C-alpha positions as CSV (number, residue, x, y, z in Angstrom):
1,X,23.2,7.6,5.8
2,X,20.3,6.5,8.1
3,X,16.7,5.4,6.6
4,X,15.0,8.6,7.9
5,X,18.1,11.2,6.3
6,X,18.5,9.1,3.3
7,X,14.5,9.0,2.6
8,X,13.8,12.4,3.0
9,X,17.0,13.6,0.8
10,X,15.4,11.4,-2.1
11,X,12.1,12.7,-1.6
12,X,13.7,16.3,-1.6
13,X,16.0,15.5,-4.4
14,X,18.8,16.4,-2.1
15,X,22.1,14.5,-2.1
16,X,21.6,11.4,-1.5
17,X,24.2,8.9,-1.1
18,X,22.5,5.6,-2.1
19,X,19.5,4.0,-2.9
20,X,16.9,3.4,-0.5
21,X,15.3,-0.1,0.3
22,X,12.4,-1.5,1.0
23,X,10.1,-4.4,0.7
24,X,6.4,-5.9,0.8
25,X,6.2,-9.8,2.1
26,X,3.3,-12.7,1.7
27,X,2.8,-13.6,5.4
28,X,3.5,-17.4,4.1
29,X,7.0,-16.0,2.9
30,X,9.0,-15.8,6.2
31,X,7.1,-18.4,7.6
32,X,8.2,-20.9,4.8
33,X,12.1,-19.4,5.0
34,X,12.1,-20.2,8.5
35,X,13.4,-23.9,7.8
36,X,15.4,-22.4,5.1
37,X,17.5,-20.4,8.3
38,X,15.5,-17.4,8.9
39,X,15.7,-16.1,12.5
40,X,12.5,-16.6,14.7
41,X,11.5,-14.5,17.8
42,X,11.2,-15.8,21.6
43,X,7.8,-17.0,20.2
44,X,9.2,-19.0,17.4
45,X,7.5,-16.6,15.1
46,X,9.4,-14.8,12.1
47,X,11.5,-11.8,13.1
48,X,10.2,-8.6,11.2
49,X,11.9,-8.4,7.7
50,X,11.7,-4.7,8.4
51,X,13.7,-5.1,11.1
52,X,15.6,-8.0,10.3
53,X,17.1,-7.1,6.8
54,X,17.3,-3.2,8.2
55,X,15.0,-1.3,5.6
56,X,14.9,2.6,5.5
57,X,11.3,2.5,5.9
58,X,9.1,1.2,8.7
59,X,5.4,0.7,8.4
60,X,4.2,1.6,12.0
61,X,0.4,0.4,11.7
62,X,-2.3,2.9,11.0
63,X,-5.1,0.1,9.8
64,X,-8.1,1.3,11.9
65,X,-11.1,-0.4,11.4
66,X,-13.2,2.0,8.2
67,X,-16.3,-0.2,8.1
68,X,-19.4,1.1,9.3
69,X,-20.3,-1.3,11.6
70,X,-17.3,-1.4,13.9
71,X,-15.7,-4.6,15.0
72,X,-18.1,-6.2,12.8
73,X,-17.5,-10.1,11.9
74,X,-19.8,-12.9,11.4
75,X,-18.6,-16.2,10.1
76,X,-21.2,-17.1,7.6
77,X,-19.8,-20.7,6.3
78,X,-16.5,-22.0,6.4
79,X,-14.6,-24.8,5.6
80,X,-11.0,-26.1,6.2
81,X,-9.4,-24.4,3.3
82,X,-11.4,-20.9,3.5
83,X,-14.7,-18.6,5.1
84,X,-16.9,-16.9,4.2
85,X,-17.2,-13.5,6.3
86,X,-19.5,-10.8,6.9
87,X,-18.1,-6.9,7.3
88,X,-19.4,-4.1,8.6
89,X,-20.3,-2.9,5.5
90,X,-22.6,-6.1,5.5
91,X,-20.8,-8.0,2.5
92,X,-19.9,-11.4,2.3
93,X,-16.2,-12.4,1.2
94,X,-14.7,-15.9,1.0
95,X,-11.2,-16.0,2.3
96,X,-8.4,-18.7,1.9
97,X,-7.4,-19.7,5.7
98,X,-4.1,-20.5,5.4
99,X,-2.5,-18.8,2.0
100,X,-2.7,-15.3,0.6
101,X,-5.2,-14.2,-2.2
102,X,-8.0,-11.6,-3.2
103,X,-11.6,-12.5,-1.7
104,X,-14.0,-13.8,-3.3
105,X,-17.1,-11.8,-3.2
106,X,-20.1,-13.6,-2.3
107,X,-23.0,-11.2,-1.8
108,X,-23.6,-7.6,-0.7
109,X,-26.4,-5.7,0.8
110,X,-25.6,-1.9,0.1
111,X,-27.1,-1.6,-3.2
112,X,-28.2,1.1,-3.2
113,X,-28.8,5.0,-2.1
114,X,-31.3,3.9,0.4
115,X,-29.3,1.1,2.3
116,X,-26.1,3.3,2.2
117,X,-28.2,6.4,4.4
118,X,-30.4,4.2,6.4
119,X,-27.8,1.3,7.5
120,X,-24.7,2.3,7.4
121,X,-24.0,6.4,6.4
122,X,-24.9,7.1,9.8
123,X,-22.5,5.3,11.5
124,X,-19.2,7.1,10.0
125,X,-20.3,10.6,11.1
126,X,-18.5,10.4,14.1
127,X,-14.7,10.0,15.4
128,X,-14.8,6.0,17.7
129,X,-11.3,6.1,19.3
130,X,-12.2,2.6,19.8
131,X,-11.6,1.9,15.7
132,X,-8.3,2.9,16.2
133,X,-5.1,0.5,17.4
134,X,-3.5,3.0,19.6
135,X,-1.1,1.0,21.7
136,X,0.3,-1.1,18.8
137,X,1.0,1.9,16.5
138,X,2.3,3.8,19.3
139,X,4.8,1.2,20.0
140,X,5.4,1.1,16.5
141,X,6.3,4.7,15.4
142,X,8.3,5.2,18.6
143,X,10.3,1.8,17.6
144,X,10.7,3.1,14.0
145,X,11.9,6.3,15.3
146,X,14.6,4.6,17.6
147,X,15.9,2.7,14.6
148,X,16.1,6.4,12.8
149,X,14.2,4.9,9.6
150,X,11.5,6.8,7.7
151,X,8.1,5.7,9.6
152,X,4.6,5.9,7.9
153,X,0.9,4.9,8.5
154,X,-1.4,3.1,5.9
155,X,-4.6,2.6,4.7
156,X,-6.9,2.1,1.8
157,X,-9.3,5.0,1.1
158,X,-12.7,5.5,-1.4
159,X,-11.9,3.1,-3.9
160,X,-10.8,0.0,-1.7
161,X,-13.9,1.0,0.8
162,X,-16.3,1.2,-1.4
163,X,-15.2,-2.6,-3.6
164,X,-15.6,-4.5,-0.7
165,X,-18.4,-2.6,0.7
166,X,-20.6,-2.5,-2.7
167,X,-19.2,-4.6,-4.7
168,X,-17.3,-4.2,-8.1
169,X,-20.7,-4.0,-10.3
170,X,-22.8,-2.1,-8.0
171,X,-19.8,0.1,-7.6
172,X,-19.5,0.5,-11.6
173,X,-22.8,1.3,-12.0
174,X,-23.1,3.6,-9.4
175,X,-20.4,5.7,-10.8
176,X,-21.8,6.3,-14.1
177,X,-25.1,6.1,-12.9
178,X,-25.7,7.4,-9.9
179,X,-23.0,10.2,-9.2
180,X,-25.0,11.8,-6.4
181,X,-24.6,9.0,-4.0
182,X,-21.2,8.0,-5.2
183,X,-20.1,12.0,-4.2
184,X,-21.9,11.2,-1.4
185,X,-20.2,8.2,-0.1
186,X,-16.7,9.9,-0.7
187,X,-17.8,13.2,1.2
188,X,-19.0,10.7,4.3
189,X,-15.1,8.9,3.8
190,X,-13.3,11.8,3.0
191,X,-14.2,13.1,6.3
192,X,-14.4,9.8,8.3
193,X,-10.9,9.6,7.4
194,X,-9.3,12.8,8.2
195,X,-11.0,12.8,11.1
196,X,-9.8,9.3,12.3
197,X,-5.8,10.2,11.1
198,X,-6.1,13.4,12.9
199,X,-7.5,11.5,16.0
200,X,-4.2,8.9,15.2
201,X,-1.7,11.2,15.2
202,X,-3.1,13.2,17.9
203,X,-2.9,10.1,20.4
204,X,-0.2,7.8,18.8
205,X,2.3,10.8,17.2
206,X,3.4,12.1,13.6
207,X,4.8,9.7,11.2
208,X,7.2,10.6,8.5
209,X,4.2,9.9,6.2
210,X,0.7,8.1,5.1
211,X,0.4,5.8,2.3
212,X,-2.5,5.6,0.7
213,X,-3.4,2.0,-0.3
214,X,-5.7,2.4,-3.8
215,X,-5.6,-0.8,-6.6
216,X,-7.1,1.4,-9.6
217,X,-5.6,-1.2,-12.2
218,X,-5.3,-4.5,-13.0
219,X,-2.4,-6.4,-15.6
220,X,-4.3,-4.5,-18.4
221,X,-4.9,-1.2,-17.4
222,X,-7.2,0.8,-15.3
223,X,-10.3,-0.7,-14.1
224,X,-12.3,2.6,-15.2
225,X,-11.9,5.5,-17.6
226,X,-9.1,8.2,-16.8
227,X,-11.5,10.7,-17.2
228,X,-14.0,8.5,-14.3
229,X,-11.2,8.7,-12.1
230,X,-10.5,12.6,-12.9
231,X,-14.3,13.1,-12.5
232,X,-14.9,10.7,-9.3
233,X,-11.9,10.2,-7.7
234,X,-9.6,12.9,-8.2
235,X,-11.1,15.7,-6.2
236,X,-11.1,13.6,-2.8
237,X,-7.4,12.4,-3.4
238,X,-6.1,16.2,-3.6
239,X,-7.9,17.2,-0.6
240,X,-6.7,14.2,1.4
241,X,-3.0,15.0,0.2
242,X,-3.5,18.8,0.9
243,X,-4.5,18.0,4.6
244,X,-1.3,15.7,5.2
245,X,0.4,18.1,3.3
246,X,-0.7,21.2,6.0
247,X,0.3,18.4,8.8
248,X,4.2,18.3,7.2
249,X,3.5,14.7,5.8
250,X,4.6,13.1,3.0
251,X,2.3,10.9,1.1
252,X,2.9,7.8,-1.0
253,X,0.3,6.1,-3.4
254,X,0.4,2.2,-3.6
255,X,-1.6,0.7,-7.0
256,X,-1.3,-2.4,-8.2
257,X,-1.6,-3.2,-11.6
258,X,-0.9,-1.1,-14.8
259,X,-1.0,2.3,-13.6
260,X,0.3,4.2,-16.4
261,X,-2.8,6.6,-17.8
262,X,-3.1,7.0,-14.0
263,X,0.3,8.9,-13.4
264,X,-1.1,12.3,-15.0
265,X,-3.5,12.3,-12.4
266,X,-1.8,10.6,-9.4
267,X,0.8,13.9,-9.8
268,X,-2.0,16.1,-10.1
269,X,-3.2,15.2,-7.0
270,X,-0.2,16.1,-5.2
271,X,1.5,12.4,-3.9
272,X,5.2,12.4,-3.4
273,X,6.0,8.9,-4.3
274,X,4.8,5.9,-6.0
275,X,4.6,1.9,-5.7
276,X,5.3,-0.9,-7.2
277,X,5.1,-0.5,-10.8
278,X,3.8,-3.9,-12.1
279,X,6.6,-5.0,-14.4
280,X,4.2,-8.2,-15.4
281,X,1.4,-5.6,-16.0
282,X,2.9,-3.5,-18.2
283,X,4.7,-0.5,-16.0
284,X,7.5,0.6,-17.6
285,X,9.7,1.9,-14.5
286,X,12.2,4.3,-16.8
287,X,9.4,5.6,-18.7
288,X,8.0,6.6,-15.4
289,X,11.2,8.2,-14.0
290,X,11.7,9.9,-17.5
291,X,8.2,11.5,-17.5
292,X,7.4,12.2,-13.8
293,X,10.7,11.8,-11.8
294,X,11.0,15.6,-11.5
295,X,7.5,15.0,-9.1
296,X,7.3,12.0,-8.3
297,X,10.1,9.5,-6.4
298,X,9.3,5.4,-7.2
299,X,9.5,2.5,-5.2
300,X,9.4,-0.6,-6.7
301,X,9.5,-1.7,-10.1
302,X,11.6,-4.4,-10.0
303,X,10.8,-7.3,-11.5
304,X,10.0,-10.0,-8.8
305,X,10.0,-13.3,-11.2
306,X,13.6,-12.7,-11.7
307,X,13.9,-13.5,-8.0
308,X,11.3,-16.3,-8.7
309,X,14.1,-17.9,-10.5
310,X,16.2,-18.6,-7.6
311,X,19.4,-18.6,-9.6
312,X,22.4,-16.6,-7.5
313,X,24.1,-15.2,-10.8
314,X,20.7,-14.5,-12.4
315,X,19.2,-11.8,-9.5
316,X,22.5,-10.3,-9.1
317,X,22.7,-9.6,-12.3
318,X,19.8,-8.4,-13.0
319,X,20.1,-6.1,-9.7
320,X,22.9,-4.7,-10.4
321,X,21.9,-3.7,-14.3
322,X,18.6,-2.3,-12.6
323,X,20.1,0.0,-10.6
324,X,22.6,1.0,-13.2
325,X,19.6,2.1,-15.0
326,X,18.4,4.2,-12.6
327,X,21.4,5.7,-11.8
328,X,21.5,6.7,-15.8
329,X,18.3,8.2,-15.6
330,X,18.7,10.3,-12.1
331,X,16.1,8.1,-10.6
332,X,14.7,9.0,-6.9
333,X,14.4,5.5,-6.0
334,X,13.7,3.3,-3.4
335,X,14.7,-0.6,-4.1
336,X,12.0,-2.8,-4.1
337,X,9.8,-5.9,-6.4
338,X,6.9,-4.8,-8.6
339,X,4.4,-6.1,-6.1
340,X,5.6,-8.3,-2.8
341,X,7.9,-11.3,-2.0
342,X,5.6,-14.5,-2.2
343,X,6.8,-17.8,-1.0
344,X,8.3,-18.9,-4.1
345,X,11.1,-16.7,-3.8
346,X,13.8,-18.5,-1.4
347,X,15.5,-16.8,1.6
348,X,19.3,-17.6,0.0
349,X,17.5,-16.1,-3.6
350,X,16.1,-12.8,-1.7
351,X,19.5,-12.3,-0.1
352,X,21.6,-12.7,-3.2
353,X,19.4,-9.6,-4.3
354,X,20.4,-7.8,-1.3
355,X,24.2,-8.2,-1.7
356,X,23.8,-7.2,-5.4
357,X,21.9,-4.1,-3.8
358,X,24.3,-3.2,-1.3
359,X,27.2,-3.6,-4.1
360,X,25.6,-1.5,-6.5
361,X,22.8,1.3,-4.8
362,X,25.8,3.7,-4.0
363,X,25.9,7.0,-5.9
C-alpha cells in the first residue's frame, strides 16, 4: 500500500496492511552519516532522508515568515561558535552556528500591550505573499504527490510565536495578569495564520495535512496548568483545526515533553494525530493508545536512547517488541522515535531499526 493510501487508512481506522513509517532528523545527523556511507546528491549534500528511506509521509514546507516585521534579521553579536540575532518581533535570541540546540533568550522588546499595539500588531493585519516560499513549497508538494506520499505543510502557532516574541517570563505573567492582551494577540495571529495558509493553499496546492508544532511541555510536565491551556489556547486550536478540516485537511499536533495532562485538550481540539510522545519525559504511548486511540493516531513514541546504544541486537529486538505491543493494543500507528534522530545514532543503527520495522510492521 503506497504511503498516501496507507496513512489515510490509518487515520480513518480502515483496513491497513502495516504500520506507517516516518522520522525527524537533526541536521548534523545525516552530515555525520556521510562518512559512514550515507549517500549525497550532485552537490555533495546528504540526500533528503525522507526520500532515501522511502517514508510514507513527506514534509513539503509551509514555514512562512510569521514574525511581525517580515524578513528582519539583525546579527547583534557573534563569535566563531554562536550568533545573537534580533528577529522581526524585536527579540534577541542566541543560536549555535554549527550545531542544533534550543536558543538562549537574551532580550525582548515586546513586553507590554502598548509596545505590541504600536510597533508590532499593525504588521500582522494584512496578507503578504512575500512571507511565503511558494516556488519551493509548490515543487516539494508536487514531488511528494508524484511519489505517492502523504504530504503535509507545517508551522508553529500561538505558543511558539509568543515565546520568541515576548520571552517566557513576560508570556507567563501576561497569561495570568493581562488576559485581554493575550486574547488580542491570539485573535490577531489566528486570522494571520488562516489568511496565509489560505494563500499558500491557493498558490502552491492542497496537501493532505498540516502539522502544528507547539511545545507545550518539558520533561517534567506542562509549562502551564491544563486549566490555563483550556482557557487561553484551546478555543483558538478548535477554530484553526475546524477551519483546516473544513478544507478537507487532516491536522497533526507536535509537542515535545510530557504532554500527558494535555491529551484531553488535544483530543477536544479535534487534532487527528499526535507526535512524538517522549518516553524520556514520561510519556507512555501504550496508555495514550488505550485511553485515546479511538480518537487519535500516533506518530513516534519509540525511545531514541535504544538507538543511541548503536547495538544491532538491542535495537532490533526492541523495535520488534515495540511494534508487537502496538499491534496487541490496536494502535493506529506510524513508527518513529520519541523526538528525532541525533548524530549520536549511527547510520547502521538506524538501518537496523528499519530492518526490524519491515520484518514486524505488517499486520
